[in-house]
N, C-alpha and C positions, 0 to 999 in steps of 0.2 A: 504494500500500500504506500503510495507516494504522497507527497505534500499536496498536490493538486486535487487528488481524490478526497483527502481529508478536508480541505477547504471547501470543496463542493458539498460535502456532507454537512458541514457547519452552516453553509449558506441556505441549504434546504431546511435545516432545523430552524434557523432564524425566520425564514419565510412562514413556516408553520406556526411559530410562536406569535409573530406579528398578526397573522390571520386570526388566531385564537383571541388575541387581545381586541382586535377590531370587532370580532363577533360579539364579545361580551360588552363592549363599550358602545356599539352602534346598532347592530342588527337586533340583538335580543331586546333592548329597551323599546325599540320601534314595534316589534311584534307584540310586546306586552301592552303597549298603548293601543294598538289596533284591536286587540282582544277586549280591552276595557271599553273602547268606543263602540264596538259591535254589541257588547253586552248592554251598554247604556241605550243604544238605539233599539234593541230588541225588547227592552223593558218599558218603552214609552207607552203611556196610556192617555186616554182622553182626560183632560183636566190638568195635565202636567204643565208647568211653566218651562219654557225653553228659551235658549239663545241660539240664533242661527249663526252660521259662519260669516254672514254679512253684518252681524251685530244687532239684528232686530230681536227685541224681546216680545214674547207673546205667550198665549195659552192654547194648547191643542184642543180643537173643538170637534174634529172628525179625522179618521184615519182610514186608509186603504192599505193594500199590501205594499205599494210603492210610494204613494203620495200622502201628505199630511196637510190638513187645513188648519192654519194658525190664526187666531184672532189677535190682531195687533192692538186695536182699540175698539170702541163701540161699533164703528161702521166700517172697519177695514179688516178683511179676511185675506190671508195670503195662502196660496197653494204652493207647496214645495215638495221636493223629493226627500225621503228619509235621511239620506246621507248629508244633507245640508245643515245638520244640527250639531252644535258644539257642546252645549250643556243642557242637560235635562234635570230639572229640579222637581221632584215629586211633590 
């Protein structure tokens, strides 16, 4: 075994270590956040207060499988898709 083979092995080891660190610092937290957001969207019910990704506050007044109707104020109802919500407050 010569020096170039040993250095190549160390380089591969460092690449594996760097990938592992990147996974735990970037990919894993993103997946946890996606799971939390999906659970929040699945638990939405009529009457919940919400905040949309656009910053609108409202209350859910009706829901279908894909769409949600949100009452912003007394005379304004918004129709939006489920994935546009950022916070759901029961």
